[in-house]
C-alpha positions in Angstrom: 83.3 87.2 111.9 84.9 90.5 110.9 83.4 93.8 112.1 83.7 97.0 110.1 85.8 99.7 111.8 84.2 102.8 113.4 83.0 105.6 111.1 86.0 107.8 112.2 88.4 105.2 110.8 86.5 104.7 107.6 86.3 108.5 107.0 90.0 108.8 107.7 90.8 106.1 105.3 88.7 107.7 102.6 90.3 111.0 103.3 93.5 109.7 101.8 91.7 109.4 98.4 90.7 113.1 99.0 94.4 113.9 99.6 96.2 112.0 96.8 93.6 112.1 94.0 94.5 115.7 93.2 97.7 114.3 91.7 95.8 112.0 89.4 93.6 114.7 88.1 95.7 117.9 88.2 99.2 116.4 87.4 98.6 113.4 85.2 95.3 114.4 83.5 94.9 118.1 83.0 97.1 121.0 84.0 100.5 119.3 83.7 100.0 117.5 80.4 98.4 120.7 78.9 101.4 122.8 80.2 104.0 120.2 79.2 102.6 120.0 75.7 102.8 123.8 75.2 106.0 124.6 77.2 108.3 121.9 75.7 109.6 121.3 72.2 107.4 119.1 70.1 110.4 116.8 69.4 112.8 116.0 72.2 116.2 114.4 71.7 117.1 111.7 74.2 119.5 108.8 74.2 120.4 109.5 70.6 116.8 109.3 69.4 114.0 111.9 68.8 110.7 111.5 70.5 107.4 113.4 70.2 106.9 115.1 73.6 103.6 113.3 74.2 105.2 109.9 73.4 108.1 110.6 75.8 105.4 111.6 78.4 103.8 108.2 77.9 107.1 106.4 78.2 108.0 108.2 81.4 104.6 107.3 83.0 105.2 103.7 81.9 108.7 103.7 83.5 107.3 105.1 86.8 104.7 102.3 86.9 107.3 99.7 86.1 109.5 100.9 88.9 106.6 100.8 91.4 105.7 97.3 90.2 109.3 96.1 90.9 109.4 97.9 94.3 106.0 96.9 95.6 106.9 93.3 96.5 109.9 94.4 98.5 108.2 97.2 100.3 105.1 95.1 101.0 107.2 92.3 102.5 109.0 94.8 104.8 105.6 96.3 105.9 104.1 92.8 106.5 107.0 91.2 108.2 109.2 93.9 109.8 107.2 97.1 110.4 104.2 99.2 110.0 102.7 99.8 106.6 101.7 103.3 107.7 105.4 104.3 107.7 105.7 103.4 104.0 102.4 105.2 103.2 103.9 108.3 104.9 107.2 107.9 102.9 105.5 107.7 99.5 103.2 110.6 100.4 106.1 112.8 101.2 108.0 111.8 98.0 105.0 112.4 95.8 104.0 115.7 97.4 107.6 117.1 97.2 107.9 116.1 93.5 104.6 117.8 92.8 105.6 121.0 94.6 108.9 121.0 92.7 107.0 121.5 89.5 106.6 125.1 90.6 110.1 125.6 89.2 109.1 124.0 85.8 109.5 127.2 83.8 111.7 128.6 81.1 113.1 131.4 83.4 114.8 128.6 85.4 115.7 126.0 82.7 115.2 127.7 79.4 112.6 126.4 77.0 114.5 123.5 75.6 115.2 119.9 76.4 116.6 120.5 79.9 113.3 121.9 81.0 111.4 119.0 79.5 113.6 116.5 81.3 113.2 118.3 84.6 109.4 118.1 84.2 109.5 114.5 83.3 111.7 113.8 86.3 109.2 115.4 88.6 106.4 113.4 86.9 108.5 110.2 87.4 109.0 110.7 91.2 105.5 112.0 91.9 104.0 109.0 90.1 106.2 106.7 92.1 105.0 108.5 95.2 101.4 108.2 94.2 101.4 104.6 93.0 103.8 103.4 95.7 101.5 104.6 98.5 98.4 102.9 96.9 99.5 99.4 97.7 99.6 100.2 101.4 96.4 102.3 101.3 94.4 99.6 99.4 95.6 96.9 101.7 93.9 98.6 104.6 90.4 98.0 103.0 90.0 94.3 104.1 91.3 95.2 107.5 88.8 98.0 108.3 85.7 96.8 106.4 83.7 93.6 106.5 83.2 91.9 103.1 79.6 93.1 102.9 80.7 96.7 103.4 83.7 96.8 101.1 81.9 98.0 98.0 80.4 100.9 99.9 83.6 101.8 101.6 85.6 101.5 98.5 83.1 103.7 96.6 83.2 106.3 99.3 87.0 106.5 99.0 86.8 107.1 95.2 83.9 109.6 95.7 85.9 111.6 98.2 88.8 111.6 95.8 86.8 112.9 92.9 85.2 115.6 95.1 88.6 116.8 96.5 90.3 116.7 93.1 87.5 118.7 91.4 87.6 121.3 94.2 91.3 121.9 93.7 90.8 121.7 89.9 88.2 124.5 90.2 90.6 126.6 92.3 93.3 126.2 89.7 90.8 127.0 86.9 89.7 130.1 88.7 93.3 131.3 88.9 93.8 130.6 85.2 90.7 132.8 84.4 91.5 135.7 86.7 95.3 136.0 86.6 96.8 137.8 83.6 100.0 135.7 83.5 99.1 132.4 81.6 101.9 130.4 83.3 101.9 131.5 87.0 98.5 130.0 87.9 99.5 126.6 86.6 102.8 126.7 88.6 100.9 127.7 91.7 98.4 124.9 91.1 101.3 122.4 90.9 102.6 123.7 94.3 99.1 123.5 95.8 98.8 119.8 94.7 101.8 119.0 96.8 100.6 120.9 99.8 97.1 119.5 99.6 98.3 115.9 99.2 100.7 116.1 102.2 98.4 118.2 104.4 95.2 116.2 104.1 97.1 112.9 104.3 97.9 113.8 107.9 94.2 113.3 108.8 94.5 109.8 107.5 97.6 109.0 109.4 96.0 110.3 112.6 93.2 107.7 112.6 94.4 104.7 110.6 95.2 101.8 113.0 98.6 100.3 113.2 99.3 97.3 111.0 98.7 93.9 112.5 101.7 92.5 114.5 104.6 91.7 112.1 105.5 88.1 111.6 108.8 86.9 112.9 111.2 86.2 110.0 114.9 86.2 109.3 114.6 86.1 105.5 116.2 88.4 103.0 114.2 91.6 102.5 115.1 91.7 98.8 113.8 88.2 98.2 111.0 87.9 100.7 108.6 90.1 98.8 108.9 88.1 95.6 108.7 84.9 97.6 105.4 86.3 99.1 104.1 87.1 95.6 105.0 83.5 94.6 103.0 82.2 97.6 100.1 84.4 96.7 100.2 83.1 93.1 100.3 79.5 94.4 97.0 80.3 96.2 95.5 82.2 93.3 96.1 79.2 91.0 93.8 77.1 93.1 91.1 79.8 93.2 89.6 79.5 89.7 87.2 82.5 90.0 89.9 84.8 91.4 92.4 83.6 88.8 90.1 84.4 85.9 89.0 87.7 87.4 92.6 88.8 87.8 93.3 87.9 84.2 90.4 90.1 83.1 91.4 92.9 85.4 94.9 92.8 84.0 93.7 93.3 80.4 91.0 95.9 80.9 93.2 97.9 83.3 95.6 98.4 80.3 92.8 100.3 78.6 91.2 102.1 81.6 94.4 103.7 82.9 95.8 104.6 79.5 92.6 106.3 78.4 92.7 108.4 81.6 96.3 109.3 81.2 96.3 110.1 77.5 92.9 111.8 77.1 94.2 115.3 77.5 96.9 114.8 74.9 94.3 113.4 72.5 92.1 116.4 72.9 95.0 118.8 72.4 96.8 117.2 69.6 94.0 115.4 67.6 91.1 117.7 68.1 93.1 120.9 68.8 91.0 121.9 71.8 92.3 124.9 73.8 93.3 124.6 77.5 90.1 126.0 78.9 87.9 123.5 77.1 90.1 120.6 78.1 90.0 121.7 81.8 86.2 122.1 81.7 85.9 118.7 80.1 88.0 117.0 82.8 86.0 118.7 85.5 82.8 117.2 83.9 84.4 113.8 83.9 85.2 114.0 87.6 81.8 115.2 88.6 80.1 112.4 86.6 82.6 109.9 88.1 81.3 110.7 91.6 77.8 109.5 90.6 79.3 106.7 88.6 81.2 105.2 91.5 78.1 105.2 93.7 75.9 103.9 90.9 78.2 100.9 90.3 78.3 100.2 94.0 74.5 100.2 94.2 74.1 98.1 91.0 76.6 95.5 92.1 74.4 94.8 95.1 71.5 94.1 92.7 73.1 92.0 90.0 76.6 91.1 91.3 80.1 92.6 90.9 81.2 90.6 87.9 78.0 91.4 85.9 78.5 95.1 86.5 82.1 94.9 85.5 81.2 93.2 82.2 78.7 95.9 81.4 81.2 98.6 82.2 83.9 97.0 80.1 81.4 96.7 77.2 80.9 100.5 77.5 84.7 101.0 77.5 84.9 99.1 74.2 82.3 101.4 72.7 84.3 104.4 74.0 87.4 103.2 72.1 85.5 102.7 68.9 83.8 106.1 69.2 87.2 107.7 70.1 88.6 106.4 66.8 85.9 108.2 64.8 85.6 111.3 67.0 86.0 114.6 65.0 84.5 117.5 67.0 84.7 119.2 70.4 81.1 118.2 71.0 82.0 114.5 70.3 84.8 114.9 72.9 82.4 116.3 75.5 79.8 113.6 75.0 82.4 110.8 75.2 84.1 112.4 78.2 80.8 112.3 80.1 80.5 108.6 79.3 84.1 108.0 80.4 83.4 109.8 83.7 80.4 107.6 84.3 82.4 104.3 84.0 85.8 105.5 85.2 85.1 105.8 88.9 82.8 102.8 88.8 85.3 100.3 87.4 88.1 101.4 89.6 86.1 101.2 92.8 84.4 98.0 91.9 87.6 96.3 90.8 89.2 97.0 94.1 86.3 95.8 96.2 85.7 92.7 93.9 89.3 91.6 94.5 88.9 92.1 98.2 85.8 89.9 98.3 87.3 87.1 96.0 90.6 86.8 97.8 90.8 84.2 100.6 90.7 85.2 104.3 94.2 86.0 105.3 96.3 88.2 107.6 98.7 88.9 104.7 96.5 91.6 103.2 99.4 93.7 102.1 100.9 90.7 100.1 97.6 90.1 98.4 97.1 93.7 97.5 100.7 93.9 96.4 100.0 91.2 94.0 96.9 93.1 92.8 98.9 96.4 92.5 101.8 94.7 90.7 99.3 93.2 88.2 97.7 96.6 87.7 101.0 98.5 87.3 102.4 96.1 84.8 99.2 96.3 82.8 99.5 100.1 82.8 103.2 99.8 81.7 102.0 97.7 78.7 99.1 100.0 78.0 101.0 103.3 78.1 104.0 101.8 76.2 101.7 100.4 73.5 99.8 103.7 73.2 103.0 105.7 72.8 104.7 103.1 70.6 101.8 102.9 68.2 101.5 106.7 68.1 105.2 107.0 67.4 105.0 104.2 64.7 101.9 105.4 62.9 101.9 109.1 63.7 98.3 108.8 64.8 96.7 108.6 68.3 93.5 107.3 66.7 95.3 104.0 65.9 96.5 103.9 69.6 92.9 104.4 70.9 91.6 101.6 68.6 94.3 99.2 69.8 93.1 99.8 73.4 89.8 98.3 72.5 91.5 94.9 71.9 92.7 95.0 75.6 89.1 95.6 76.7 87.8 92.7 74.6 90.3 90.3 76.1 89.5 91.5 79.6 85.8 91.1 79.0 86.2 87.5 77.9 88.2 86.6 81.1 85.7 88.3 83.4 82.9 86.4 81.6 84.8 83.2 82.2 85.2 84.1 85.9 81.5 84.6 86.2 80.7 81.3 84.6 83.1 79.5 86.9 81.5 81.3 89.9 78.1 80.0 88.9 79.5 76.4 88.5 80.9 76.5 92.0 77.8 78.1 93.6 
C-alpha cells in the first residue's frame, strides 16, 4: 500500500506550481499579450502572408505546444530509462526562465517597432512556452509517486492553489509598478524579467526536496524511438481500461476549450470589448483569486459526489461560458464572466490531473503515463488554439471562435458521461 510522502516533500512539489505559474498568468494571459497587442503592428507579414497580430500569437502558442507534444515521449523515455527526471525538470525550468527574462529587451529602442520586434517577442514566447510545458510532464509525473490515491485530489489542488497565490502576488507587484511608474513600458519589461527570476529562483526549493526518480530500467533501445514505443505500450493498456479510455477522450476535447479560453481571453477583452490595460489586469487578478477557491471547492466536492460528476458539472458551466461569451457586449459582462471562468478554471485543471492519476493502473512507469496525458493535452491545445486563430482569421470575428469552442466542450461532456456510465457498470 502506497504511503504519502512527508509534508516537506509535498510542499516542495507544490512550490513548483508557485514558481512556474507566474509564466502562465503574466506572460501568456495578461502583461505580455496586452503589450504585444499594442507594441506590434496590427498586421504582420510572414512567409509571404499577412496575419493579424493576435492570430499569429495564437499560431505561435499552438506551435510551441506541438513541439512539446513531439518532444515529450522522447524526453520521458530518457528520464524513465536512462536518468533522473529532475534533470529534465531543471533544464526546462532554465530554458523557460531565460526566455521570459529575455523579454526585457522586447522594445522598439532595441528592434524598432516593426515586424522584427514582433518576431523577437514571438520567439521568446515560443521558447518560454516550451520550457513551461516541457517541465510539466516531469512535474506532473511526480504526483503518483509522492501521494497515495486517496490524497491526490488534495495534493493536486494544493499545487494549483499555490500557483494561483504566487502568480497573483507577482501580478500585483507588476500592476503596482504600472500604476506608480511614469514610463508606460518600463514596468512591463521589468515584470517580464521578474517572471524569469521568480520562476528559476523558487524552483530551486522544489529541486532541493523532490526525491530522485525511481531506479532507471536497463535498456539498450533507441532513445528516439523508445518514447513513442512507450506511448504505444501505454495506449495498449489504455485500450483495455474502458473508463480511463473514455475519460481521456473527454479530457482531450474539453481541454481544447479550457486552455484556449485562458490563452485568448485577454485578446478578446482588448480587441472585441476594447477594454484598457488596467481593466484587463484587474480582471485577470480577479480570475486568479477566484480560482484559488475554485480548486479547493472542486477537490472537496469530488470527495462528496465523485470526480467524474464534478467534471461534468464544470464542463456544463464552460459550455455556458462560451455561449455567454458570444453575446457579451459590456465590460460588466466581461467581469461577471471572468469570475465564473476563475471558479471553474482551477477546479477543472486540478481535478483532471488527479482523476487521471486515480484511473491509471498501478505502474512504476509514471512518467510514461503522464507523458501520454500531457501529449494528449498538448495536441488538444494545438487544435484549440489553431482553430481559434483560423476561425478568427477566416471570419474576422473572435465571437465566432468562442462559439466554436463550445462544440469541443459538448463533445468532451459526452465522453466523460460515457466514462461515468461505464464506471457504474463495472462497479
